[in-house]
mmCIF file of the C-alpha atoms, coordinates in Angstrom:
data_MODEL
# 
_entry.id   MODEL 
# 
loop_
_atom_site.group_PDB 
_atom_site.id 
_atom_site.type_symbol 
_atom_site.label_atom_id 
_atom_site.label_alt_id 
_atom_site.label_comp_id 
_atom_site.label_asym_id 
_atom_site.label_entity_id 
_atom_site.label_seq_id 
_atom_site.pdbx_PDB_ins_code 
_atom_site.Cartn_x 
_atom_site.Cartn_y 
_atom_site.Cartn_z 
_atom_site.occupancy 
_atom_site.B_iso_or_equiv 
_atom_site.pdbx_formal_charge 
_atom_site.auth_seq_id 
_atom_site.auth_comp_id 
_atom_site.auth_asym_id 
_atom_site.auth_atom_id 
_atom_site.pdbx_PDB_model_num 
ATOM 1   C CA . MET A 1 1   ? 0.000   0.000  0.000   1.00 0.00 ? 1   MET A CA 1 
ATOM 2   C CA . GLU A 1 2   ? 1.288   3.428  -0.901  1.00 0.00 ? 2   GLU A CA 1 
ATOM 3   C CA . PHE A 1 3   ? 0.985   6.339  1.510   1.00 0.00 ? 3   PHE A CA 1 
ATOM 4   C CA . PHE A 1 4   ? 1.529   10.086 1.265   1.00 0.00 ? 4   PHE A CA 1 
ATOM 5   C CA . CYS A 1 5   ? 2.968   11.659 4.409   1.00 0.00 ? 5   CYS A CA 1 
ATOM 6   C CA . TYR A 1 6   ? 3.426   15.411 4.778   1.00 0.00 ? 6   TYR A CA 1 
ATOM 7   C CA . HIS A 1 7   ? 4.941   16.633 8.034   1.00 0.00 ? 7   HIS A CA 1 
ATOM 8   C CA . ARG A 1 8   ? 4.483   20.402 8.415   1.00 0.00 ? 8   ARG A CA 1 
ATOM 9   C CA . ASP A 1 9   ? 7.138   22.247 10.400  1.00 0.00 ? 9   ASP A CA 1 
ATOM 10  C CA . ARG A 1 10  ? 6.421   24.070 13.623  1.00 0.00 ? 10  ARG A CA 1 
ATOM 11  C CA . ALA A 1 11  ? 7.290   27.788 13.500  1.00 0.00 ? 11  ALA A CA 1 
ATOM 12  C CA . ALA A 1 12  ? 10.926  28.538 14.373  1.00 0.00 ? 12  ALA A CA 1 
ATOM 13  C CA . SER A 1 13  ? 11.979  24.866 14.300  1.00 0.00 ? 13  SER A CA 1 
ATOM 14  C CA . ALA A 1 14  ? 14.673  25.191 11.619  1.00 0.00 ? 14  ALA A CA 1 
ATOM 15  C CA . ALA A 1 15  ? 17.584  25.051 14.087  1.00 0.00 ? 15  ALA A CA 1 
ATOM 16  C CA . LEU A 1 16  ? 16.237  21.873 15.693  1.00 0.00 ? 16  LEU A CA 1 
ATOM 17  C CA . ARG A 1 17  ? 15.644  20.399 12.225  1.00 0.00 ? 17  ARG A CA 1 
ATOM 18  C CA . ASP A 1 18  ? 19.283  21.116 11.340  1.00 0.00 ? 18  ASP A CA 1 
ATOM 19  C CA . GLU A 1 19  ? 20.485  19.456 14.556  1.00 0.00 ? 19  GLU A CA 1 
ATOM 20  C CA . LEU A 1 20  ? 18.522  16.306 13.743  1.00 0.00 ? 20  LEU A CA 1 
ATOM 21  C CA . ILE A 1 21  ? 19.372  15.977 10.039  1.00 0.00 ? 21  ILE A CA 1 
ATOM 22  C CA . GLU A 1 22  ? 21.555  12.893 10.488  1.00 0.00 ? 22  GLU A CA 1 
ATOM 23  C CA . GLU A 1 23  ? 18.957  11.198 12.701  1.00 0.00 ? 23  GLU A CA 1 
ATOM 24  C CA . HIS A 1 24  ? 16.267  11.951 10.118  1.00 0.00 ? 24  HIS A CA 1 
ATOM 25  C CA . TRP A 1 25  ? 18.366  10.605 7.242   1.00 0.00 ? 25  TRP A CA 1 
ATOM 26  C CA . SER A 1 26  ? 19.322  7.497  9.222   1.00 0.00 ? 26  SER A CA 1 
ATOM 27  C CA . TYR A 1 27  ? 15.658  6.861  9.975   1.00 0.00 ? 27  TYR A CA 1 
ATOM 28  C CA . MET A 1 28  ? 14.777  7.242  6.284   1.00 0.00 ? 28  MET A CA 1 
ATOM 29  C CA . ASP A 1 29  ? 17.668  4.941  5.313   1.00 0.00 ? 29  ASP A CA 1 
ATOM 30  C CA . GLY A 1 30  ? 15.675  2.186  6.994   1.00 0.00 ? 30  GLY A CA 1 
ATOM 31  C CA . TYR A 1 31  ? 12.919  2.759  4.423   1.00 0.00 ? 31  TYR A CA 1 
ATOM 32  C CA . ALA A 1 32  ? 15.153  3.297  1.385   1.00 0.00 ? 32  ALA A CA 1 
ATOM 33  C CA . THR A 1 33  ? 13.659  0.447  -0.656  1.00 0.00 ? 33  THR A CA 1 
ATOM 34  C CA . GLN A 1 34  ? 10.102  1.531  0.171   1.00 0.00 ? 34  GLN A CA 1 
ATOM 35  C CA . LEU A 1 35  ? 10.366  5.250  -0.615  1.00 0.00 ? 35  LEU A CA 1 
ATOM 36  C CA . ILE A 1 36  ? 8.705   6.486  -3.790  1.00 0.00 ? 36  ILE A CA 1 
ATOM 37  C CA . ALA A 1 37  ? 9.525   10.157 -3.192  1.00 0.00 ? 37  ALA A CA 1 
ATOM 38  C CA . ARG A 1 38  ? 10.855  12.378 -0.449  1.00 0.00 ? 38  ARG A CA 1 
ATOM 39  C CA . GLY A 1 39  ? 12.032  15.885 0.147   1.00 0.00 ? 39  GLY A CA 1 
ATOM 40  C CA . PRO A 1 40  ? 11.582  19.152 2.013   1.00 0.00 ? 40  PRO A CA 1 
ATOM 41  C CA . THR A 1 41  ? 9.208   21.982 1.231   1.00 0.00 ? 41  THR A CA 1 
ATOM 42  C CA . PHE A 1 42  ? 10.265  25.616 1.603   1.00 0.00 ? 42  PHE A CA 1 
ATOM 43  C CA . ALA A 1 43  ? 8.828   29.067 2.226   1.00 0.00 ? 43  ALA A CA 1 
ATOM 44  C CA . GLY A 1 44  ? 8.746   31.591 -0.589  1.00 0.00 ? 44  GLY A CA 1 
ATOM 45  C CA . ASP A 1 45  ? 12.336  32.619 0.188   1.00 0.00 ? 45  ASP A CA 1 
ATOM 46  C CA . GLY A 1 46  ? 13.413  29.175 -1.071  1.00 0.00 ? 46  GLY A CA 1 
ATOM 47  C CA . ASP A 1 47  ? 15.556  28.678 2.015   1.00 0.00 ? 47  ASP A CA 1 
ATOM 48  C CA . THR A 1 48  ? 13.333  28.298 5.105   1.00 0.00 ? 48  THR A CA 1 
ATOM 49  C CA . PRO A 1 49  ? 12.021  24.717 5.498   1.00 0.00 ? 49  PRO A CA 1 
ATOM 50  C CA . THR A 1 50  ? 8.258   24.400 5.982   1.00 0.00 ? 50  THR A CA 1 
ATOM 51  C CA . GLY A 1 51  ? 7.743   20.649 5.877   1.00 0.00 ? 51  GLY A CA 1 
ATOM 52  C CA . SER A 1 52  ? 8.821   17.247 4.686   1.00 0.00 ? 52  SER A CA 1 
ATOM 53  C CA . VAL A 1 53  ? 7.175   15.016 2.057   1.00 0.00 ? 53  VAL A CA 1 
ATOM 54  C CA . HIS A 1 54  ? 7.486   11.236 2.063   1.00 0.00 ? 54  HIS A CA 1 
ATOM 55  C CA . ILE A 1 55  ? 5.650   8.885  -0.260  1.00 0.00 ? 55  ILE A CA 1 
ATOM 56  C CA . VAL A 1 56  ? 6.240   5.351  0.888   1.00 0.00 ? 56  VAL A CA 1 
ATOM 57  C CA . ASP A 1 57  ? 5.064   1.814  0.144   1.00 0.00 ? 57  ASP A CA 1 
ATOM 58  C CA . LEU A 1 58  ? 4.188   0.029  3.413   1.00 0.00 ? 58  LEU A CA 1 
ATOM 59  C CA . PRO A 1 59  ? 2.170   -3.076 4.335   1.00 0.00 ? 59  PRO A CA 1 
ATOM 60  C CA . ASP A 1 60  ? -0.812  -1.353 5.982   1.00 0.00 ? 60  ASP A CA 1 
ATOM 61  C CA . PRO A 1 61  ? -2.136  1.799  7.704   1.00 0.00 ? 61  PRO A CA 1 
ATOM 62  C CA . THR A 1 62  ? -0.651  0.722  11.057  1.00 0.00 ? 62  THR A CA 1 
ATOM 63  C CA . ALA A 1 63  ? 2.845   0.583  9.531   1.00 0.00 ? 63  ALA A CA 1 
ATOM 64  C CA . ALA A 1 64  ? 2.228   3.970  7.890   1.00 0.00 ? 64  ALA A CA 1 
ATOM 65  C CA . ARG A 1 65  ? 1.268   5.551  11.211  1.00 0.00 ? 65  ARG A CA 1 
ATOM 66  C CA . ALA A 1 66  ? 4.397   4.105  12.829  1.00 0.00 ? 66  ALA A CA 1 
ATOM 67  C CA . PHE A 1 67  ? 6.501   5.508  9.950   1.00 0.00 ? 67  PHE A CA 1 
ATOM 68  C CA . ALA A 1 68  ? 4.971   8.983  10.358  1.00 0.00 ? 68  ALA A CA 1 
ATOM 69  C CA . PHE A 1 69  ? 4.916   9.257  14.141  1.00 0.00 ? 69  PHE A CA 1 
ATOM 70  C CA . ASP A 1 70  ? 8.177   7.484  15.046  1.00 0.00 ? 70  ASP A CA 1 
ATOM 71  C CA . GLU A 1 71  ? 10.170  9.821  12.781  1.00 0.00 ? 71  GLU A CA 1 
ATOM 72  C CA . PRO A 1 72  ? 12.822  11.670 14.869  1.00 0.00 ? 72  PRO A CA 1 
ATOM 73  C CA . ASN A 1 73  ? 11.748  15.182 13.807  1.00 0.00 ? 73  ASN A CA 1 
ATOM 74  C CA . PHE A 1 74  ? 8.167   14.405 14.797  1.00 0.00 ? 74  PHE A CA 1 
ATOM 75  C CA . GLN A 1 75  ? 9.253   12.890 18.110  1.00 0.00 ? 75  GLN A CA 1 
ATOM 76  C CA . THR A 1 76  ? 11.282  15.984 19.078  1.00 0.00 ? 76  THR A CA 1 
ATOM 77  C CA . GLY A 1 77  ? 8.787   18.653 18.023  1.00 0.00 ? 77  GLY A CA 1 
ATOM 78  C CA . VAL A 1 78  ? 10.113  19.889 14.685  1.00 0.00 ? 78  VAL A CA 1 
ATOM 79  C CA . TYR A 1 79  ? 6.729   19.169 13.095  1.00 0.00 ? 79  TYR A CA 1 
ATOM 80  C CA . ARG A 1 80  ? 3.432   20.738 14.117  1.00 0.00 ? 80  ARG A CA 1 
ATOM 81  C CA . ASP A 1 81  ? 1.182   18.270 12.315  1.00 0.00 ? 81  ASP A CA 1 
ATOM 82  C CA . VAL A 1 82  ? 1.078   15.355 9.889   1.00 0.00 ? 82  VAL A CA 1 
ATOM 83  C CA . LEU A 1 83  ? -1.117  14.652 6.880   1.00 0.00 ? 83  LEU A CA 1 
ATOM 84  C CA . LEU A 1 84  ? -1.096  10.889 6.292   1.00 0.00 ? 84  LEU A CA 1 
ATOM 85  C CA . ARG A 1 85  ? -3.263  9.326  3.576   1.00 0.00 ? 85  ARG A CA 1 
ATOM 86  C CA . ARG A 1 86  ? -3.327  6.322  1.288   1.00 0.00 ? 86  ARG A CA 1 
ATOM 87  C CA . TRP A 1 87  ? -2.057  7.256  -2.142  1.00 0.00 ? 87  TRP A CA 1 
ATOM 88  C CA . ARG A 1 88  ? -1.979  5.577  -5.545  1.00 0.00 ? 88  ARG A CA 1 
ATOM 89  C CA . ASN A 1 89  ? 1.124   5.907  -7.727  1.00 0.00 ? 89  ASN A CA 1 
ATOM 90  C CA . LEU A 1 90  ? -0.347  6.594  -11.174 1.00 0.00 ? 90  LEU A CA 1 
ATOM 91  C CA . LEU A 1 91  ? 3.105   7.052  -12.721 1.00 0.00 ? 91  LEU A CA 1 
ATOM 92  C CA . GLY A 1 92  ? 4.291   3.665  -11.438 1.00 0.00 ? 92  GLY A CA 1 
ATOM 93  C CA . ARG A 1 93  ? 7.810   4.922  -10.721 1.00 0.00 ? 93  ARG A CA 1 
ATOM 94  C CA . THR A 1 94  ? 9.867   6.620  -8.044  1.00 0.00 ? 94  THR A CA 1 
ATOM 95  C CA . MET A 1 95  ? 11.194  10.170 -8.102  1.00 0.00 ? 95  MET A CA 1 
ATOM 96  C CA . TRP A 1 96  ? 14.645  8.743  -8.870  1.00 0.00 ? 96  TRP A CA 1 
ATOM 97  C CA . ASP A 1 97  ? 13.218  7.483  -12.182 1.00 0.00 ? 97  ASP A CA 1 
ATOM 98  C CA . PHE A 1 98  ? 12.079  10.982 -13.209 1.00 0.00 ? 98  PHE A CA 1 
ATOM 99  C CA . PRO A 1 99  ? 13.714  11.626 -16.613 1.00 0.00 ? 99  PRO A CA 1 
ATOM 100 C CA . GLY A 1 100 ? 14.393  15.259 -15.662 1.00 0.00 ? 100 GLY A CA 1 
ATOM 101 C CA . GLY A 1 101 ? 16.847  14.277 -12.918 1.00 0.00 ? 101 GLY A CA 1 
ATOM 102 C CA . ARG A 1 102 ? 17.373  15.615 -9.404  1.00 0.00 ? 102 ARG A CA 1 
ATOM 103 C CA . THR A 1 103 ? 18.215  19.206 -10.306 1.00 0.00 ? 103 THR A CA 1 
ATOM 104 C CA . GLY A 1 104 ? 17.283  21.869 -12.804 1.00 0.00 ? 104 GLY A CA 1 
ATOM 105 C CA . GLY A 1 105 ? 14.089  23.888 -12.858 1.00 0.00 ? 105 GLY A CA 1 
ATOM 106 C CA . ASN A 1 106 ? 11.653  24.668 -10.087 1.00 0.00 ? 106 ASN A CA 1 
ATOM 107 C CA . ARG A 1 107 ? 10.007  21.768 -8.253  1.00 0.00 ? 107 ARG A CA 1 
ATOM 108 C CA . TYR A 1 108 ? 6.702   21.925 -6.410  1.00 0.00 ? 108 TYR A CA 1 
ATOM 109 C CA . LEU A 1 109 ? 4.405   19.919 -4.201  1.00 0.00 ? 109 LEU A CA 1 
ATOM 110 C CA . VAL A 1 110 ? 0.830   20.459 -5.384  1.00 0.00 ? 110 VAL A CA 1 
ATOM 111 C CA . LEU A 1 111 ? -1.694  19.263 -2.818  1.00 0.00 ? 111 LEU A CA 1 
ATOM 112 C CA . GLY A 1 112 ? -5.371  19.351 -3.751  1.00 0.00 ? 112 GLY A CA 1 
ATOM 113 C CA . LEU A 1 113 ? -7.838  18.519 -0.981  1.00 0.00 ? 113 LEU A CA 1 
ATOM 114 C CA . GLY A 1 114 ? -11.457 17.740 -1.698  1.00 0.00 ? 114 GLY A CA 1 
ATOM 115 C CA . THR A 1 115 ? -14.525 15.661 -0.988  1.00 0.00 ? 115 THR A CA 1 
ATOM 116 C CA . GLY A 1 116 ? -17.222 14.083 -3.088  1.00 0.00 ? 116 GLY A CA 1 
ATOM 117 C CA . GLN A 1 117 ? -16.707 13.020 -6.660  1.00 0.00 ? 117 GLN A CA 1 
ATOM 118 C CA . GLY A 1 118 ? -13.023 12.413 -7.366  1.00 0.00 ? 118 GLY A CA 1 
ATOM 119 C CA . VAL A 1 119 ? -11.191 14.404 -10.027 1.00 0.00 ? 119 VAL A CA 1 
ATOM 120 C CA . ASP A 1 120 ? -7.784  13.964 -11.635 1.00 0.00 ? 120 ASP A CA 1 
ATOM 121 C CA . LEU A 1 121 ? -8.041  10.187 -11.234 1.00 0.00 ? 121 LEU A CA 1 
ATOM 122 C CA . ALA A 1 122 ? -6.013  9.621  -14.396 1.00 0.00 ? 122 ALA A CA 1 
ATOM 123 C CA . LEU A 1 123 ? -2.722  11.085 -15.533 1.00 0.00 ? 123 LEU A CA 1 
ATOM 124 C CA . PRO A 1 124 ? -2.966  14.436 -17.302 1.00 0.00 ? 124 PRO A CA 1 
ATOM 125 C CA . PRO A 1 125 ? -2.042  14.409 -20.999 1.00 0.00 ? 125 PRO A CA 1 
ATOM 126 C CA . ASP A 1 126 ? 1.019   16.629 -20.450 1.00 0.00 ? 126 ASP A CA 1 
ATOM 127 C CA . ARG A 1 127 ? 2.960   14.440 -18.019 1.00 0.00 ? 127 ARG A CA 1 
ATOM 128 C CA . GLU A 1 128 ? 6.646   14.810 -18.886 1.00 0.00 ? 128 GLU A CA 1 
ATOM 129 C CA . GLU A 1 129 ? 7.147   17.268 -16.003 1.00 0.00 ? 129 GLU A CA 1 
ATOM 130 C CA . LEU A 1 130 ? 5.417   15.048 -13.423 1.00 0.00 ? 130 LEU A CA 1 
ATOM 131 C CA . ILE A 1 131 ? 7.715   13.566 -10.796 1.00 0.00 ? 131 ILE A CA 1 
ATOM 132 C CA . ALA A 1 132 ? 4.920   11.852 -8.842  1.00 0.00 ? 132 ALA A CA 1 
ATOM 133 C CA . PHE A 1 133 ? 1.135   11.941 -9.274  1.00 0.00 ? 133 PHE A CA 1 
ATOM 134 C CA . GLY A 1 134 ? -1.819  10.210 -7.686  1.00 0.00 ? 134 GLY A CA 1 
ATOM 135 C CA . PRO A 1 135 ? -5.009  10.405 -5.637  1.00 0.00 ? 135 PRO A CA 1 
ATOM 136 C CA . LEU A 1 136 ? -5.225  10.672 -1.862  1.00 0.00 ? 136 LEU A CA 1 
ATOM 137 C CA . LEU A 1 137 ? -7.551  8.011  -0.478  1.00 0.00 ? 137 LEU A CA 1 
ATOM 138 C CA . SER A 1 138 ? -9.159  6.888  2.765   1.00 0.00 ? 138 SER A CA 1 
ATOM 139 C CA . ASP A 1 139 ? -7.492  4.002  4.658   1.00 0.00 ? 139 ASP A CA 1 
ATOM 140 C CA . ASP A 1 140 ? -9.736  1.475  2.876   1.00 0.00 ? 140 ASP A CA 1 
ATOM 141 C CA . ALA A 1 141 ? -9.040  3.185  -0.500  1.00 0.00 ? 141 ALA A CA 1 
ATOM 142 C CA . GLY A 1 142 ? -12.790 3.575  -0.994  1.00 0.00 ? 142 GLY A CA 1 
ATOM 143 C CA . THR A 1 143 ? -13.063 7.348  -0.708  1.00 0.00 ? 143 THR A CA 1 
ATOM 144 C CA . TRP A 1 144 ? -11.229 9.996  -2.735  1.00 0.00 ? 144 TRP A CA 1 
ATOM 145 C CA . LEU A 1 145 ? -9.836  12.805 -0.543  1.00 0.00 ? 145 LEU A CA 1 
ATOM 146 C CA . GLY A 1 146 ? -7.689  14.739 -2.995  1.00 0.00 ? 146 GLY A CA 1 
ATOM 147 C CA . THR A 1 147 ? -4.690  14.511 -5.291  1.00 0.00 ? 147 THR A CA 1 
ATOM 148 C CA . VAL A 1 148 ? -0.949  15.002 -4.861  1.00 0.00 ? 148 VAL A CA 1 
ATOM 149 C CA . ALA A 1 149 ? 1.537   15.930 -7.557  1.00 0.00 ? 149 ALA A CA 1 
ATOM 150 C CA . LEU A 1 150 ? 5.248   16.557 -7.436  1.00 0.00 ? 150 LEU A CA 1 
ATOM 151 C CA . VAL A 1 151 ? 6.007   18.554 -10.554 1.00 0.00 ? 151 VAL A CA 1 
ATOM 152 C CA . ARG A 1 152 ? 8.691   20.579 -12.290 1.00 0.00 ? 152 ARG A CA 1 
ATOM 153 C CA . ALA A 1 153 ? 7.238   23.873 -13.508 1.00 0.00 ? 153 ALA A CA 1 
ATOM 154 C CA . PRO A 1 154 ? 8.368   27.436 -14.292 1.00 0.00 ? 154 PRO A CA 1 
ATOM 155 C CA . ASP A 1 155 ? 6.357   28.907 -11.384 1.00 0.00 ? 155 ASP A CA 1 
ATOM 156 C CA . PRO A 1 156 ? 3.720   28.035 -8.747  1.00 0.00 ? 156 PRO A CA 1 
ATOM 157 C CA . ASP A 1 157 ? 0.788   28.997 -10.986 1.00 0.00 ? 157 ASP A CA 1 
ATOM 158 C CA . GLU A 1 158 ? 1.931   26.601 -13.733 1.00 0.00 ? 158 GLU A CA 1 
ATOM 159 C CA . ALA A 1 159 ? 2.419   23.902 -11.087 1.00 0.00 ? 159 ALA A CA 1 
ATOM 160 C CA . ARG A 1 160 ? -1.141  24.458 -9.781  1.00 0.00 ? 160 ARG A CA 1 
ATOM 161 C CA . ASP A 1 161 ? -2.479  23.995 -13.316 1.00 0.00 ? 161 ASP A CA 1 
ATOM 162 C CA . VAL A 1 162 ? -1.645  20.273 -13.158 1.00 0.00 ? 162 VAL A CA 1 
ATOM 163 C CA . LEU A 1 163 ? -4.883  19.891 -11.131 1.00 0.00 ? 163 LEU A CA 1 
ATOM 164 C CA . THR A 1 164 ? -8.473  20.709 -12.097 1.00 0.00 ? 164 THR A CA 1 
ATOM 165 C CA . PRO A 1 165 ? -9.159  23.707 -9.815  1.00 0.00 ? 165 PRO A CA 1 
ATOM 166 C CA . GLU A 1 166 ? -12.946 23.428 -9.604  1.00 0.00 ? 166 GLU A CA 1 
ATOM 167 C CA . GLY A 1 167 ? -12.643 19.860 -8.266  1.00 0.00 ? 167 GLY A CA 1 
ATOM 168 C CA . TYR A 1 168 ? -10.996 20.854 -4.976  1.00 0.00 ? 168 TYR A CA 1 
ATOM 169 C CA . ALA A 1 169 ? -11.936 22.732 -1.826  1.00 0.00 ? 169 ALA A CA 1 
ATOM 170 C CA . GLU A 1 170 ? -8.336  23.909 -1.587  1.00 0.00 ? 170 GLU A CA 1 
ATOM 171 C CA . ILE A 1 171 ? -5.105  23.597 -3.576  1.00 0.00 ? 171 ILE A CA 1 
ATOM 172 C CA . GLU A 1 172 ? -1.766  24.266 -1.896  1.00 0.00 ? 172 GLU A CA 1 
ATOM 173 C CA . VAL A 1 173 ? 1.473   24.780 -3.815  1.00 0.00 ? 173 VAL A CA 1 
ATOM 174 C CA . HIS A 1 174 ? 4.792   24.491 -1.979  1.00 0.00 ? 174 HIS A CA 1 
ATOM 175 C CA . ASP A 1 175 ? 8.380   24.863 -3.188  1.00 0.00 ? 175 ASP A CA 1 
ATOM 176 C CA . TRP A 1 176 ? 9.858   21.356 -2.985  1.00 0.00 ? 176 TRP A CA 1 
ATOM 177 C CA . GLU A 1 177 ? 13.136  19.647 -3.762  1.00 0.00 ? 177 GLU A CA 1 
ATOM 178 C CA . PHE A 1 178 ? 14.391  16.080 -4.055  1.00 0.00 ? 178 PHE A CA 1 
ATOM 179 C CA . GLY A 1 179 ? 15.339  14.856 -0.597  1.00 0.00 ? 179 GLY A CA 1 
ATOM 180 C CA . GLY A 1 180 ? 17.871  12.463 0.790   1.00 0.00 ? 180 GLY A CA 1 
ATOM 181 C CA . ARG A 1 181 ? 21.521  12.536 1.626   1.00 0.00 ? 181 ARG A CA 1 
ATOM 182 C CA . ARG A 1 182 ? 23.593  15.028 -0.335  1.00 0.00 ? 182 ARG A CA 1 
# 
């Protein structure tokens, strides 16, 4: 089962995040073969961390909750909250398989939250800039809750356009970069 996990940083937690970087990476090393995508999000200045994205393939919702809540940054208070949802990998690949590589261009997390009739349940026709794409689902995968895309785009507005705006209660766009050890 694939899960989307977005830890949002607590205000003024950047110094603590920096202190714990090796612990965080070591924790993620334990999931290296299960990670589909990972990486930090940033404020508009492109430098201040605002959160951490992890898309991971785990056996069940219990394992996903353990992954999210045992994470060292969560345990020590770097994060203020966690969005954890089932997810379906419509691209069928990891971020490391993205033909555009790890660097070059602007990268974004596009998070559309909604209820009711699902939208964007299939890949958009223009997909060469998609790094990851898929619906957010309830634990039993029976209810659509939104869509997540990791995308390379010239700017946040172009990134937002990967989703159908009228299908969502809210769409968030965050600066994002490939994560992992440097």
